[in-house]
PADREN-125684 format. One record per atom (N, C-alpha, C): x, y, z. Coordinates in steps of 0.1 Angstrom, whole numbers, plus 2048, in hexadecimal, padded with zeros to 3 digits. Layout:
PADREN-125684
XYZ;...
end
This chain:
PADREN-125684
DD94B8CCB;DD94C7CC5;DD64C4CB5;DCA4C5CB2;DC54C4CA3;DD14CBC99;DCE4C8C8B;DD54CCC82;DD24DAC7F;DC54E0C80;DC64EDC7F;DCA4F4C8A;DCB4F0C93;DD24F7C9E;DE14FAC9A;DE74F0C96;DF64F3C95;DF54FDC86;DED4F9C80;DED505C71;DEE513C77;DE5516C80;DE4523C8A;DED526C8E;DF351DC95;E02523C9D;E0C526C92;E0D51BC8A;E1951FC80;E1852FC77;E0A530C76;E0753DC6E;E09546C7A;E06549C86;E07550C8F;E15555C95;E18548C97;E2A54AC9B;E35552C96;E35554C8C;E3D561C85;E3756BC86;E2B56DC85;E24579C86;E27582C96;E24579C9E;E2857BCAE;E36581CAF;E3E575CA8;E4D579CAA;E4D587CA6;E4E58AC9B;E4E599C94;E495A1C99;E3B5A2C9F;E385ACCA8;E3E5ADCB7;E415A4CB9;E475A7CC7;E585ACCC3;E5A5AACB7;E685B1CB5;E6B5BECB3;E5F5BFCAA;E5A5D0CA6;E595D7CB5;E4F5D2CBC;E4D5D7CCB;E5A5DACD0;E615CFCD2;E705D1CD7;E765DBCD5;E785DCCC6;E815E6CC0;E7D5F3CC1;E715F7CC1;E68602CC2;E6A608CD2;E655FFCD9;E685FECEA;E76604CED;E7F5FECE8;E8F603CEB;E8F610CE6;E8A616CD6;E8E624CD4;E8462CCD9;E7B62ACDE;E6E633CE7;E79635CF5;E7E62ACFD;E8262FD08;E8F634D05;E96633CFB;EA363BCFA;E9F648CF7;E9564FCED;E91658CE9;E8A661CFA;E83659D03;E8265FD0F;E8A665D17;E9565CD18;EA165ED21;EA7669D19;EAB66BD0E;EB0676D08;EA9682D0C;E99683D0A;E9168ED0F;E93691D1E;E93687D25;E91689D35;EA2690D38;EAD68CD30;EBA68FD34;EBA69FD2C;EB56A3D24;EB26AFD1D;EAB6B9D27;EA26B2D2F;E9B6BCD37;EA36C0D43;EAE6B7D49;EB66BBD53;EBF6C3D52;EC66C4D47;ED06CAD44;ECC6DCD3F;
end
C-alpha cells in the first residue's frame, strides 16, 4: 500500500461510516413508518 492509498482510506472511512449510520437510521425510521401504515390499513 502506498501513501496516497492510505490517505484516501483515511479520508473516505469517516464518510462511509457516516453514510452507513445515516442510512441505518433512515432505514429504521422508514420501516417503522411502513409498519405503522400497514397496521393502520388492517384496523
